[in-house]
DOLUM-28356 format. One record per residue (C-alpha): chain; y, x, z; residue in three letters; residue number from 1. Coordinates in Angstrom, 2 decimals, decimal comma, padded with zeros to 5 digits. Layout:
<cadena:A; c2:Y; c1:X; c3:Z; residuo:ALA; num:NUM>
...
//
This chain:
<cadena:A; c2:-007,92; c1:048,30; c3:168,84; residuo:UNK; num:1>
<cadena:A; c2:-007,37; c1:051,44; c3:167,34; residuo:UNK; num:2>
<cadena:A; c2:-009,25; c1:054,01; c3:165,40; residuo:UNK; num:3>
<cadena:A; c2:-007,99; c1:056,73; c3:165,31; residuo:UNK; num:4>
<cadena:A; c2:-008,11; c1:059,74; c3:162,47; residuo:UNK; num:5>
<cadena:A; c2:-009,78; c1:061,68; c3:164,48; residuo:UNK; num:6>
<cadena:A; c2:-012,48; c1:060,37; c3:166,77; residuo:UNK; num:7>
<cadena:A; c2:-010,94; c1:059,98; c3:170,62; residuo:UNK; num:8>
<cadena:A; c2:-011,91; c1:058,84; c3:173,92; residuo:UNK; num:9>
<cadena:A; c2:-009,23; c1:055,14; c3:174,27; residuo:UNK; num:10>
<cadena:A; c2:-011,00; c1:053,41; c3:177,04; residuo:UNK; num:11>
<cadena:A; c2:-008,97; c1:052,64; c3:180,11; residuo:UNK; num:12>
<cadena:A; c2:-006,02; c1:054,97; c3:178,55; residuo:UNK; num:13>
<cadena:A; c2:-004,94; c1:053,15; c3:175,54; residuo:UNK; num:14>
<cadena:A; c2:-007,39; c1:050,54; c3:175,81; residuo:UNK; num:15>
<cadena:A; c2:-009,49; c1:048,32; c3:177,84; residuo:UNK; num:16>
<cadena:A; c2:-012,89; c1:047,00; c3:176,72; residuo:UNK; num:17>
<cadena:A; c2:-013,46; c1:043,52; c3:175,73; residuo:UNK; num:18>
<cadena:A; c2:-016,40; c1:041,78; c3:174,35; residuo:UNK; num:19>
<cadena:A; c2:-015,58; c1:041,29; c3:170,50; residuo:UNK; num:20>
<cadena:A; c2:-013,48; c1:043,62; c3:169,98; residuo:UNK; num:21>
<cadena:A; c2:-014,60; c1:045,36; c3:167,48; residuo:UNK; num:22>
<cadena:A; c2:-016,40; c1:047,94; c3:169,34; residuo:UNK; num:23>
<cadena:A; c2:-020,12; c1:048,64; c3:168,61; residuo:UNK; num:24>
<cadena:A; c2:-022,22; c1:050,81; c3:170,14; residuo:UNK; num:25>
<cadena:A; c2:-025,53; c1:052,92; c3:168,65; residuo:UNK; num:26>
<cadena:A; c2:-027,61; c1:054,25; c3:171,36; residuo:UNK; num:27>
<cadena:A; c2:-030,30; c1:057,43; c3:170,13; residuo:UNK; num:28>
<cadena:A; c2:-032,40; c1:060,02; c3:170,55; residuo:UNK; num:29>
<cadena:A; c2:-031,12; c1:063,61; c3:170,15; residuo:UNK; num:30>
<cadena:A; c2:-033,01; c1:064,45; c3:168,15; residuo:UNK; num:31>
<cadena:A; c2:-031,70; c1:061,83; c3:166,02; residuo:UNK; num:32>
<cadena:A; c2:-028,01; c1:062,20; c3:166,40; residuo:UNK; num:33>
<cadena:A; c2:-028,94; c1:065,38; c3:165,62; residuo:UNK; num:34>
<cadena:A; c2:-030,54; c1:064,16; c3:162,15; residuo:UNK; num:35>
<cadena:A; c2:-026,98; c1:062,10; c3:162,45; residuo:UNK; num:36>
<cadena:A; c2:-024,99; c1:064,84; c3:162,11; residuo:UNK; num:37>
<cadena:A; c2:-026,74; c1:066,19; c3:158,71; residuo:UNK; num:38>
<cadena:A; c2:-024,79; c1:063,29; c3:156,64; residuo:UNK; num:39>
<cadena:A; c2:-023,35; c1:060,83; c3:159,33; residuo:UNK; num:40>
<cadena:A; c2:-025,35; c1:057,96; c3:158,63; residuo:UNK; num:41>
<cadena:A; c2:-027,81; c1:055,50; c3:160,57; residuo:UNK; num:42>
<cadena:A; c2:-030,70; c1:054,19; c3:158,82; residuo:UNK; num:43>
<cadena:A; c2:-031,61; c1:050,75; c3:159,70; residuo:UNK; num:44>
<cadena:A; c2:-034,86; c1:049,35; c3:160,68; residuo:UNK; num:45>
<cadena:A; c2:-038,07; c1:048,06; c3:158,89; residuo:UNK; num:46>
<cadena:A; c2:-039,41; c1:045,49; c3:161,03; residuo:UNK; num:47>
<cadena:A; c2:-042,34; c1:046,95; c3:160,97; residuo:UNK; num:48>
<cadena:A; c2:-041,01; c1:048,67; c3:164,16; residuo:UNK; num:49>
<cadena:A; c2:-039,16; c1:045,90; c3:166,38; residuo:UNK; num:50>
<cadena:A; c2:-039,37; c1:045,28; c3:169,82; residuo:UNK; num:51>
<cadena:A; c2:-039,63; c1:041,38; c3:170,37; residuo:UNK; num:52>
<cadena:A; c2:-042,94; c1:039,76; c3:168,05; residuo:UNK; num:53>
<cadena:A; c2:-041,29; c1:036,36; c3:167,18; residuo:UNK; num:54>
<cadena:A; c2:-038,76; c1:037,93; c3:165,42; residuo:UNK; num:55>
<cadena:A; c2:-039,02; c1:037,82; c3:161,39; residuo:UNK; num:56>
<cadena:A; c2:-042,06; c1:035,98; c3:162,27; residuo:UNK; num:57>
<cadena:A; c2:-042,37; c1:033,72; c3:159,52; residuo:UNK; num:58>
<cadena:A; c2:-046,35; c1:032,42; c3:160,62; residuo:UNK; num:59>
<cadena:A; c2:-044,09; c1:030,95; c3:164,07; residuo:UNK; num:60>
<cadena:A; c2:-043,22; c1:028,48; c3:161,48; residuo:UNK; num:61>
<cadena:A; c2:-044,83; c1:025,55; c3:159,27; residuo:UNK; num:62>
<cadena:A; c2:-046,58; c1:027,47; c3:156,68; residuo:UNK; num:63>
<cadena:A; c2:-047,98; c1:023,90; c3:155,41; residuo:UNK; num:64>
<cadena:A; c2:-044,81; c1:022,89; c3:154,61; residuo:UNK; num:65>
<cadena:A; c2:-044,36; c1:025,78; c3:151,26; residuo:UNK; num:66>
<cadena:A; c2:-047,79; c1:028,41; c3:152,12; residuo:UNK; num:67>
<cadena:A; c2:-047,23; c1:030,85; c3:148,96; residuo:UNK; num:68>
<cadena:A; c2:-043,37; c1:031,15; c3:149,21; residuo:UNK; num:69>
<cadena:A; c2:-043,64; c1:031,57; c3:152,73; residuo:UNK; num:70>
<cadena:A; c2:-046,89; c1:034,04; c3:152,34; residuo:UNK; num:71>
<cadena:A; c2:-044,77; c1:036,35; c3:150,18; residuo:UNK; num:72>
<cadena:A; c2:-041,29; c1:035,97; c3:152,53; residuo:UNK; num:73>
<cadena:A; c2:-043,46; c1:037,13; c3:155,41; residuo:UNK; num:74>
<cadena:A; c2:-044,84; c1:040,20; c3:153,09; residuo:UNK; num:75>
<cadena:A; c2:-040,81; c1:040,75; c3:151,66; residuo:UNK; num:76>
<cadena:A; c2:-039,55; c1:040,99; c3:155,36; residuo:UNK; num:77>
<cadena:A; c2:-041,94; c1:043,67; c3:155,80; residuo:UNK; num:78>
<cadena:A; c2:-040,43; c1:045,93; c3:152,97; residuo:UNK; num:79>
<cadena:A; c2:-037,74; c1:045,03; c3:152,06; residuo:UNK; num:80>
<cadena:A; c2:-035,36; c1:043,62; c3:154,73; residuo:UNK; num:81>
<cadena:A; c2:-033,87; c1:046,11; c3:157,64; residuo:UNK; num:82>
<cadena:A; c2:-031,45; c1:045,67; c3:160,23; residuo:UNK; num:83>
<cadena:A; c2:-029,23; c1:048,24; c3:162,47; residuo:UNK; num:84>
<cadena:A; c2:-028,74; c1:047,06; c3:166,36; residuo:UNK; num:85>
<cadena:A; c2:-025,93; c1:047,35; c3:168,37; residuo:UNK; num:86>
<cadena:A; c2:-024,59; c1:046,71; c3:171,81; residuo:UNK; num:87>
<cadena:A; c2:-020,95; c1:045,70; c3:172,82; residuo:UNK; num:88>
<cadena:A; c2:-018,91; c1:045,42; c3:175,54; residuo:UNK; num:89>
<cadena:A; c2:-019,47; c1:042,65; c3:178,15; residuo:UNK; num:90>
<cadena:A; c2:-019,14; c1:040,70; c3:180,74; residuo:UNK; num:91>
<cadena:A; c2:-020,19; c1:039,95; c3:184,18; residuo:UNK; num:92>
<cadena:A; c2:-018,58; c1:037,29; c3:186,79; residuo:UNK; num:93>
<cadena:A; c2:-015,87; c1:037,65; c3:185,08; residuo:UNK; num:94>
<cadena:A; c2:-015,50; c1:041,14; c3:184,83; residuo:UNK; num:95>
<cadena:A; c2:-015,45; c1:043,26; c3:181,30; residuo:UNK; num:96>
<cadena:A; c2:-017,45; c1:046,59; c3:180,93; residuo:UNK; num:97>
<cadena:A; c2:-018,33; c1:049,38; c3:178,52; residuo:UNK; num:98>
<cadena:A; c2:-021,30; c1:048,86; c3:176,82; residuo:UNK; num:99>
<cadena:A; c2:-021,92; c1:053,10; c3:177,02; residuo:UNK; num:100>
<cadena:A; c2:-021,99; c1:051,82; c3:180,41; residuo:UNK; num:101>
<cadena:A; c2:-025,51; c1:050,67; c3:180,15; residuo:UNK; num:102>
<cadena:A; c2:-027,87; c1:051,67; c3:182,71; residuo:UNK; num:103>
<cadena:A; c2:-031,38; c1:050,14; c3:180,25; residuo:UNK; num:104>
<cadena:A; c2:-029,89; c1:050,77; c3:177,44; residuo:UNK; num:105>
<cadena:A; c2:-029,71; c1:054,85; c3:178,15; residuo:UNK; num:106>
<cadena:A; c2:-032,99; c1:054,23; c3:179,31; residuo:UNK; num:107>
<cadena:A; c2:-034,94; c1:052,89; c3:176,47; residuo:UNK; num:108>
<cadena:A; c2:-033,36; c1:054,05; c3:174,05; residuo:UNK; num:109>
<cadena:A; c2:-031,67; c1:057,48; c3:174,94; residuo:UNK; num:110>
<cadena:A; c2:-034,32; c1:059,12; c3:176,61; residuo:UNK; num:111>
<cadena:A; c2:-033,62; c1:058,93; c3:179,45; residuo:UNK; num:112>
<cadena:A; c2:-029,91; c1:059,79; c3:179,87; residuo:UNK; num:113>
<cadena:A; c2:-030,68; c1:063,11; c3:177,86; residuo:UNK; num:114>
<cadena:A; c2:-029,28; c1:060,97; c3:174,36; residuo:UNK; num:115>
<cadena:A; c2:-026,96; c1:059,63; c3:172,66; residuo:UNK; num:116>
<cadena:A; c2:-024,27; c1:056,57; c3:172,40; residuo:UNK; num:117>
<cadena:A; c2:-022,53; c1:056,51; c3:169,00; residuo:UNK; num:118>
<cadena:A; c2:-019,43; c1:054,56; c3:169,41; residuo:UNK; num:119>
<cadena:A; c2:-018,85; c1:053,11; c3:166,02; residuo:UNK; num:120>
<cadena:A; c2:-015,43; c1:050,25; c3:164,28; residuo:UNK; num:121>
<cadena:A; c2:-017,24; c1:047,50; c3:162,86; residuo:UNK; num:122>
<cadena:A; c2:-014,17; c1:047,09; c3:160,58; residuo:UNK; num:123>
<cadena:A; c2:-014,11; c1:049,94; c3:159,69; residuo:UNK; num:124>
<cadena:A; c2:-017,68; c1:049,89; c3:158,85; residuo:UNK; num:125>
<cadena:A; c2:-017,82; c1:047,58; c3:157,20; residuo:UNK; num:126>
<cadena:A; c2:-014,87; c1:048,51; c3:154,50; residuo:UNK; num:127>
<cadena:A; c2:-016,84; c1:052,11; c3:154,18; residuo:UNK; num:128>
<cadena:A; c2:-019,74; c1:050,49; c3:153,01; residuo:UNK; num:129>
<cadena:A; c2:-018,06; c1:047,55; c3:151,38; residuo:UNK; num:130>
<cadena:A; c2:-019,74; c1:048,49; c3:148,21; residuo:UNK; num:131>
<cadena:A; c2:-023,93; c1:048,42; c3:148,95; residuo:UNK; num:132>
<cadena:A; c2:-022,95; c1:045,42; c3:151,49; residuo:UNK; num:133>
<cadena:A; c2:-021,29; c1:043,33; c3:148,84; residuo:UNK; num:134>
<cadena:A; c2:-024,06; c1:044,27; c3:146,34; residuo:UNK; num:135>
<cadena:A; c2:-026,96; c1:043,14; c3:148,87; residuo:UNK; num:136>
<cadena:A; c2:-027,47; c1:040,26; c3:151,21; residuo:UNK; num:137>
<cadena:A; c2:-026,25; c1:040,69; c3:154,61; residuo:UNK; num:138>
<cadena:A; c2:-024,61; c1:039,54; c3:158,00; residuo:UNK; num:139>
<cadena:A; c2:-023,10; c1:041,13; c3:161,03; residuo:UNK; num:140>
<cadena:A; c2:-023,66; c1:038,69; c3:163,60; residuo:UNK; num:141>
<cadena:A; c2:-024,21; c1:037,88; c3:167,22; residuo:UNK; num:142>
<cadena:A; c2:-028,13; c1:037,82; c3:168,37; residuo:UNK; num:143>
<cadena:A; c2:-028,54; c1:034,39; c3:169,58; residuo:UNK; num:144>
<cadena:A; c2:-031,28; c1:034,76; c3:173,49; residuo:UNK; num:145>
<cadena:A; c2:-033,72; c1:031,86; c3:174,21; residuo:UNK; num:146>
<cadena:A; c2:-036,32; c1:030,98; c3:176,37; residuo:UNK; num:147>
<cadena:A; c2:-038,59; c1:029,96; c3:173,12; residuo:UNK; num:148>
<cadena:A; c2:-036,99; c1:032,01; c3:170,25; residuo:UNK; num:149>
<cadena:A; c2:-039,94; c1:030,51; c3:168,30; residuo:UNK; num:150>
<cadena:A; c2:-037,60; c1:028,25; c3:165,62; residuo:UNK; num:151>
<cadena:A; c2:-036,84; c1:024,43; c3:166,26; residuo:UNK; num:152>
<cadena:A; c2:-038,58; c1:023,48; c3:163,15; residuo:UNK; num:153>
<cadena:A; c2:-036,39; c1:020,64; c3:162,91; residuo:UNK; num:154>
<cadena:A; c2:-033,88; c1:023,47; c3:162,56; residuo:UNK; num:155>
<cadena:A; c2:-036,13; c1:025,61; c3:159,35; residuo:UNK; num:156>
<cadena:A; c2:-034,80; c1:024,48; c3:155,00; residuo:UNK; num:157>
<cadena:A; c2:-038,41; c1:024,61; c3:153,90; residuo:UNK; num:158>
<cadena:A; c2:-037,33; c1:024,19; c3:149,99; residuo:UNK; num:159>
<cadena:A; c2:-037,83; c1:027,04; c3:148,70; residuo:UNK; num:160>
<cadena:A; c2:-038,63; c1:028,50; c3:145,53; residuo:UNK; num:161>
<cadena:A; c2:-038,85; c1:032,38; c3:146,25; residuo:UNK; num:162>
<cadena:A; c2:-039,22; c1:034,68; c3:149,16; residuo:UNK; num:163>
<cadena:A; c2:-035,00; c1:035,92; c3:149,12; residuo:UNK; num:164>
<cadena:A; c2:-034,53; c1:031,90; c3:148,37; residuo:UNK; num:165>
<cadena:A; c2:-036,37; c1:031,20; c3:152,22; residuo:UNK; num:166>
<cadena:A; c2:-034,90; c1:034,01; c3:153,89; residuo:UNK; num:167>
<cadena:A; c2:-031,08; c1:033,33; c3:152,68; residuo:UNK; num:168>
<cadena:A; c2:-031,48; c1:029,51; c3:153,76; residuo:UNK; num:169>
<cadena:A; c2:-032,61; c1:030,57; c3:156,88; residuo:UNK; num:170>
<cadena:A; c2:-031,84; c1:033,70; c3:158,19; residuo:UNK; num:171>
<cadena:A; c2:-030,21; c1:032,70; c3:161,44; residuo:UNK; num:172>
<cadena:A; c2:-033,75; c1:031,36; c3:162,60; residuo:UNK; num:173>
<cadena:A; c2:-035,27; c1:035,01; c3:161,46; residuo:UNK; num:174>
<cadena:A; c2:-033,86; c1:037,51; c3:162,66; residuo:UNK; num:175>
<cadena:A; c2:-030,73; c1:036,48; c3:165,23; residuo:UNK; num:176>
<cadena:A; c2:-032,58; c1:034,37; c3:168,01; residuo:UNK; num:177>
<cadena:A; c2:-034,35; c1:036,85; c3:170,42; residuo:UNK; num:178>
<cadena:A; c2:-036,39; c1:035,88; c3:173,85; residuo:UNK; num:179>
<cadena:A; c2:-033,61; c1:035,95; c3:176,80; residuo:UNK; num:180>
<cadena:A; c2:-034,95; c1:038,64; c3:178,41; residuo:UNK; num:181>
<cadena:A; c2:-033,28; c1:041,16; c3:175,85; residuo:UNK; num:182>
<cadena:A; c2:-029,82; c1:039,16; c3:176,77; residuo:UNK; num:183>
<cadena:A; c2:-028,25; c1:042,15; c3:179,00; residuo:UNK; num:184>
<cadena:A; c2:-028,71; c1:044,53; c3:175,50; residuo:UNK; num:185>
<cadena:A; c2:-025,97; c1:041,73; c3:173,98; residuo:UNK; num:186>
<cadena:A; c2:-027,01; c1:042,62; c3:170,47; residuo:UNK; num:187>
<cadena:A; c2:-024,60; c1:043,10; c3:167,61; residuo:UNK; num:188>
<cadena:A; c2:-027,45; c1:043,23; c3:164,40; residuo:UNK; num:189>
<cadena:A; c2:-026,67; c1:044,26; c3:160,81; residuo:UNK; num:190>
<cadena:A; c2:-028,91; c1:042,44; c3:158,19; residuo:UNK; num:191>
<cadena:A; c2:-029,74; c1:043,50; c3:155,10; residuo:UNK; num:192>
<cadena:A; c2:-031,94; c1:042,59; c3:152,21; residuo:UNK; num:193>
<cadena:A; c2:-033,43; c1:044,66; c3:149,65; residuo:UNK; num:194>
<cadena:A; c2:-031,72; c1:047,75; c3:150,65; residuo:UNK; num:195>
<cadena:A; c2:-033,45; c1:050,96; c3:152,13; residuo:UNK; num:196>
<cadena:A; c2:-030,85; c1:053,42; c3:152,02; residuo:UNK; num:197>
<cadena:A; c2:-028,27; c1:054,62; c3:154,70; residuo:UNK; num:198>
<cadena:A; c2:-025,24; c1:053,71; c3:155,86; residuo:UNK; num:199>
<cadena:A; c2:-022,22; c1:055,87; c3:156,34; residuo:UNK; num:200>
<cadena:A; c2:-020,30; c1:055,84; c3:159,71; residuo:UNK; num:201>
<cadena:A; c2:-017,93; c1:059,05; c3:158,26; residuo:UNK; num:202>
<cadena:A; c2:-014,37; c1:057,94; c3:159,69; residuo:UNK; num:203>
<cadena:A; c2:-015,41; c1:054,73; c3:161,66; residuo:UNK; num:204>
<cadena:A; c2:-016,71; c1:056,10; c3:164,91; residuo:UNK; num:205>
<cadena:A; c2:-014,06; c1:055,64; c3:167,76; residuo:UNK; num:206>
<cadena:A; c2:-016,22; c1:058,35; c3:170,06; residuo:UNK; num:207>
<cadena:A; c2:-019,72; c1:059,45; c3:171,04; residuo:UNK; num:208>
<cadena:A; c2:-020,80; c1:059,86; c3:174,42; residuo:UNK; num:209>
<cadena:A; c2:-023,55; c1:061,64; c3:176,95; residuo:UNK; num:210>
<cadena:A; c2:-026,67; c1:060,52; c3:178,04; residuo:UNK; num:211>
<cadena:A; c2:-025,49; c1:062,73; c3:181,27; residuo:UNK; num:212>
<cadena:A; c2:-029,11; c1:064,80; c3:181,56; residuo:UNK; num:213>
<cadena:A; c2:-028,11; c1:065,77; c3:177,83; residuo:UNK; num:214>
<cadena:A; c2:-023,91; c1:066,87; c3:179,41; residuo:UNK; num:215>
<cadena:A; c2:-025,51; c1:069,34; c3:182,01; residuo:UNK; num:216>
<cadena:A; c2:-027,32; c1:070,89; c3:179,01; residuo:UNK; num:217>
<cadena:A; c2:-025,20; c1:073,33; c3:177,86; residuo:UNK; num:218>
<cadena:A; c2:-027,13; c1:074,69; c3:174,95; residuo:UNK; num:219>
<cadena:A; c2:-027,83; c1:070,74; c3:173,89; residuo:UNK; num:220>
<cadena:A; c2:-024,12; c1:070,56; c3:173,39; residuo:UNK; num:221>
<cadena:A; c2:-023,72; c1:074,23; c3:172,05; residuo:UNK; num:222>
<cadena:A; c2:-026,37; c1:072,78; c3:169,62; residuo:UNK; num:223>
<cadena:A; c2:-024,67; c1:069,76; c3:168,43; residuo:UNK; num:224>
<cadena:A; c2:-021,55; c1:071,97; c3:168,71; residuo:UNK; num:225>
<cadena:A; c2:-022,96; c1:074,33; c3:165,68; residuo:UNK; num:226>
<cadena:A; c2:-022,88; c1:071,60; c3:163,62; residuo:UNK; num:227>
<cadena:A; c2:-019,51; c1:070,65; c3:164,55; residuo:UNK; num:228>
<cadena:A; c2:-017,61; c1:074,45; c3:164,03; residuo:UNK; num:229>
<cadena:A; c2:-019,87; c1:074,99; c3:160,62; residuo:UNK; num:230>
<cadena:A; c2:-017,76; c1:075,00; c3:157,99; residuo:UNK; num:231>
<cadena:A; c2:-020,84; c1:073,90; c3:155,31; residuo:UNK; num:232>
<cadena:A; c2:-020,57; c1:070,82; c3:157,88; residuo:UNK; num:233>
<cadena:A; c2:-019,66; c1:067,58; c3:156,72; residuo:UNK; num:234>
<cadena:A; c2:-018,99; c1:067,17; c3:160,54; residuo:UNK; num:235>
<cadena:A; c2:-016,09; c1:070,74; c3:160,10; residuo:UNK; num:236>
<cadena:A; c2:-012,92; c1:069,10; c3:160,87; residuo:UNK; num:237>
<cadena:A; c2:-013,93; c1:066,16; c3:162,13; residuo:UNK; num:238>
<cadena:A; c2:-014,52; c1:066,29; c3:165,98; residuo:UNK; num:239>
<cadena:A; c2:-011,79; c1:067,73; c3:167,81; residuo:UNK; num:240>
<cadena:A; c2:-012,91; c1:068,12; c3:172,19; residuo:UNK; num:241>
<cadena:A; c2:-011,04; c1:064,40; c3:172,98; residuo:UNK; num:242>
<cadena:A; c2:-013,78; c1:062,53; c3:170,64; residuo:UNK; num:243>
<cadena:A; c2:-016,73; c1:063,13; c3:173,57; residuo:UNK; num:244>
<cadena:A; c2:-017,19; c1:061,09; c3:176,68; residuo:UNK; num:245>
<cadena:A; c2:-020,07; c1:061,87; c3:178,66; residuo:UNK; num:246>
<cadena:A; c2:-021,80; c1:058,79; c3:181,42; residuo:UNK; num:247>
<cadena:A; c2:-021,76; c1:059,02; c3:184,79; residuo:UNK; num:248>
<cadena:A; c2:-023,02; c1:056,88; c3:187,84; residuo:UNK; num:249>
<cadena:A; c2:-021,86; c1:056,16; c3:191,31; residuo:UNK; num:250>
<cadena:A; c2:-021,91; c1:053,65; c3:194,11; residuo:UNK; num:251>
<cadena:A; c2:-020,14; c1:051,17; c3:191,55; residuo:UNK; num:252>
<cadena:A; c2:-022,19; c1:051,73; c3:189,01; residuo:UNK; num:253>
<cadena:A; c2:-022,73; c1:053,69; c3:185,39; residuo:UNK; num:254>
<cadena:A; c2:-019,27; c1:054,62; c3:183,93; residuo:UNK; num:255>
<cadena:A; c2:-018,16; c1:056,30; c3:181,23; residuo:UNK; num:256>
<cadena:A; c2:-015,27; c1:059,11; c3:181,40; residuo:UNK; num:257>
<cadena:A; c2:-014,26; c1:062,21; c3:178,64; residuo:UNK; num:258>
<cadena:A; c2:-015,91; c1:065,41; c3:179,29; residuo:UNK; num:259>
<cadena:A; c2:-013,05; c1:067,04; c3:176,48; residuo:UNK; num:260>
<cadena:A; c2:-013,73; c1:069,75; c3:179,12; residuo:UNK; num:261>
<cadena:A; c2:-016,88; c1:070,40; c3:178,89; residuo:UNK; num:262>
<cadena:A; c2:-016,71; c1:070,93; c3:175,14; residuo:UNK; num:263>
<cadena:A; c2:-013,48; c1:073,63; c3:175,31; residuo:UNK; num:264>
<cadena:A; c2:-015,88; c1:075,23; c3:177,24; residuo:UNK; num:265>
<cadena:A; c2:-018,59; c1:075,30; c3:175,29; residuo:UNK; num:266>
<cadena:A; c2:-016,29; c1:076,68; c3:172,15; residuo:UNK; num:267>
<cadena:A; c2:-014,65; c1:079,32; c3:174,30; residuo:UNK; num:268>
<cadena:A; c2:-017,73; c1:080,49; c3:175,46; residuo:UNK; num:269>
<cadena:A; c2:-018,77; c1:081,32; c3:172,27; residuo:UNK; num:270>
<cadena:A; c2:-015,39; c1:082,57; c3:170,37; residuo:UNK; num:271>
<cadena:A; c2:-016,78; c1:085,93; c3:169,17; residuo:UNK; num:272>
<cadena:A; c2:-018,80; c1:083,39; c3:166,44; residuo:UNK; num:273>
<cadena:A; c2:-016,65; c1:083,32; c3:163,75; residuo:UNK; num:274>
<cadena:A; c2:-017,69; c1:079,70; c3:163,38; residuo:UNK; num:275>
<cadena:A; c2:-016,24; c1:078,91; c3:166,92; residuo:UNK; num:276>
<cadena:A; c2:-012,44; c1:081,29; c3:166,14; residuo:UNK; num:277>
<cadena:A; c2:-012,10; c1:079,47; c3:163,07; residuo:UNK; num:278>
<cadena:A; c2:-012,35; c1:076,11; c3:165,12; residuo:UNK; num:279>
<cadena:A; c2:-009,98; c1:077,21; c3:167,78; residuo:UNK; num:280>
<cadena:A; c2:-007,07; c1:078,26; c3:165,56; residuo:UNK; num:281>
<cadena:A; c2:-007,66; c1:075,08; c3:164,00; residuo:UNK; num:282>
<cadena:A; c2:-007,59; c1:072,80; c3:166,55; residuo:UNK; num:283>
<cadena:A; c2:-004,32; c1:074,29; c3:167,66; residuo:UNK; num:284>
<cadena:A; c2:-002,48; c1:075,00; c3:164,95; residuo:UNK; num:285>
<cadena:A; c2:-003,19; c1:072,41; c3:162,76; residuo:UNK; num:286>
<cadena:A; c2:-004,59; c1:069,48; c3:165,32; residuo:UNK; num:287>
<cadena:A; c2:-002,21; c1:070,40; c3:168,40; residuo:UNK; num:288>
<cadena:A; c2:-004,88; c1:070,79; c3:169,93; residuo:UNK; num:289>
<cadena:A; c2:-003,66; c1:073,32; c3:172,58; residuo:UNK; num:290>
<cadena:A; c2:-007,38; c1:075,12; c3:174,78; residuo:UNK; num:291>
<cadena:A; c2:-006,90; c1:075,70; c3:178,00; residuo:UNK; num:292>
<cadena:A; c2:-006,83; c1:079,74; c3:179,44; residuo:UNK; num:293>
//
């Protein structure tokens, strides 16, 4: 899988999507995406906000085996454990599909196609955050889906002296099993213990996909481009028109295509602004991306 210096949409051109190729898909709302652009980071979520009530639920286990440690472990999970959730490319009936072509994900997590999907390279993300991850206990794995997602008692290691030890011994059963009803999300999850800060995605982005409703709204796209062309923004000189794609739909279902034409249109329409003029100059002279006349 390729990761270019500047994010470029490559699927169906230089690459073909397949599960396990390292591309991870983070769906989010428009307002949340604007916040992501402020520092190019993702903020892991607390276990207080999960959509499956059985996740991280120590009380589903046999509390009598080690009551105080397990009682404190449940409190520790809510206060000190966090996750980042991603979808992946997926397969149906032998056909591979791009992770952005998830109607349910766009509806559930990206405000009914009004939001954004940020696509990152897993290996680059781990390397970028290596200092943080190496100093913490973390796991970055596929979620397993089961009809009964309460852990089998035979698989629990109850022998532990601290909440942290109990969590480390049982991380898979606690945090990487969800009810089979969520299976279509094909979730790949980062679990991290004892760290509540942000994680950088600067230099880890493969491309960015706009939901269909967002693609139709020039004003909101301009608000995004205002950050991209702002010299004081961390995004400055880090995205080109080919960094962006859009999701659309037809009789075959959802699909994703490049939308550089729309980004160029927005840039040219706002060329009177010195920031946009500088962005256009940079594209032409330094990066070799010529804007259509």
